[in-house]
N, C-alpha and C positions, 0 to 999 in steps of 0.2 A: 564484820557482820556479813552474812551470806546475801547473795542476790539471786535473782531469777533471770535466766537467759531466754530471749525470744528469738526464734529462727524462722525466717520466711525463705523456704527452700525453692530454688528455681534451677532450671537446667543450666543456665549460663551464670547467674549471680545468686548470692545468698545474702539476704538482708539480716542484719544482727541488731538486736535491741537488748538492753540490760535494765533491770529495775534498780531503784534506789534500795538501800539496806532495809528500809521499813516495808518494802514490797508494795508501795503505794503508787509510784510513778514510773512509767516506762520511758527510757531515753533511747532514741535512735543512736546506734554506735558506729556502724560501718557497713560497707558492702564488701563481700568476699567473692573473688572469682571462684566458680565451681570447678576446681581442678585438683591435682594431686596434693597441693599444700593446704587445702581447705581444713582438713581435720587437725593438722598441726596448729593452725591458727585458733581453731575452736578449743583445742586442748589448752592453749595458753590463756584464752579468755576465761575458761573454767577455773584455772588455777589462780589467775590474777584477781578475779572477782569473787572467789570462793562460792561458785555457783552450786546450788543444791537442787535446783529444779530447772528443767529445760522445757519450754513450751514451744512445740513444733507446729507450725501452721500445717493444717491438714486440708488439702484441696479436694472438695467434692463439687459435683455439678449442682445446678439449681434444684434438682430433684433429690439431692442428698446421696447420689450414686457415685461410685468410684470412676475415675477417668485414667487416662494414660499417665497424667501428672501425679495422680494419687499413688499409682503403683511405683513410680519413680521416687516419690517421697518416702514410701514404705521401705524401699531398698536403702535410701539414705538413712532412715531411722535405724535400721539394723546395724549399719556401720557406726552410726553415732552411739548406739548402746555399747559397742565394744570399745569405743574411744573414750566415752565419758567416764567410765570407771566409778571410783568412789572418792569421796572427800571425808576425811576424818573417820574412816571405817564404814561410812554409810553410802550405799549405792545412790547415785544421782538419779532422781526420778525424771522420766520423760513423759510429758503429757501432750497428747494430740489435741489441737484446738482448731475449730472450724475457722477457716480464713476466707470464706466467701465474702466478696465485696471489698476486701481490704485494699486491693489495688485501685479500685474505683474511688474509694474514700480517700486514699492517699493522693490521687490525682486532683480530686476536688479540694482537699485541704491545701495543696500547694497553690492552687489557683486563688482560693479565698485568702490565703495569707499574703498575697501580693508578690509571691516569688516571681522573679523575672523569667520570661519565656526561655531564655538560654539555660537557666538552671533547671526549669521544669523538664526540659528535653534530655537531661542527664538521667538515663534509665536507672542508674544506681540509687538516685534520690527516692524514687518510688519504692524500691526494695527496702530501703532503710525505714521510710515512713510506714510502709505496710507492716514491717516487723514490729515497730513500736505501737501501731494501732492494735495489732493482734495481741501483743503482750499486755497492753493497757486493758483490753477487753477481758483478758484472763484475770488480771489483778483486781479489776472492779468486781468481777463475779465472785472472787474469793473473799473480798471484803464484806460482801453482803451476807455471807454465811455466818 
């Protein structure tokens, strides 16, 4: 069964989350370094998990305006579209999703869960949790429809 991929793009690291087959729950998967091999790894995840939809975190400022990070994410999205391709003859859909406050929510959830300070300081953990929070937000919104 197909799954949905959540991507929290950053200049240094990219948080990855994947849904369950019923598209109900988001699971933090991994953090990728943002380098030359990033798209090879994303291509493998798309194939392994039969991804049909990609939810890409879209960073805007508090006023809903574009920032330098927004423009960087848009460039990443262009490359992602060429890499994502098709599954079973259907083009993989890429959806931009507002990611405002996900990093703050991720940091708060690590603290509330009792995660040790040493683990909270691992920056990749915030990226993974941010990706899963963002994807879960999308999944919850789709279930309401």
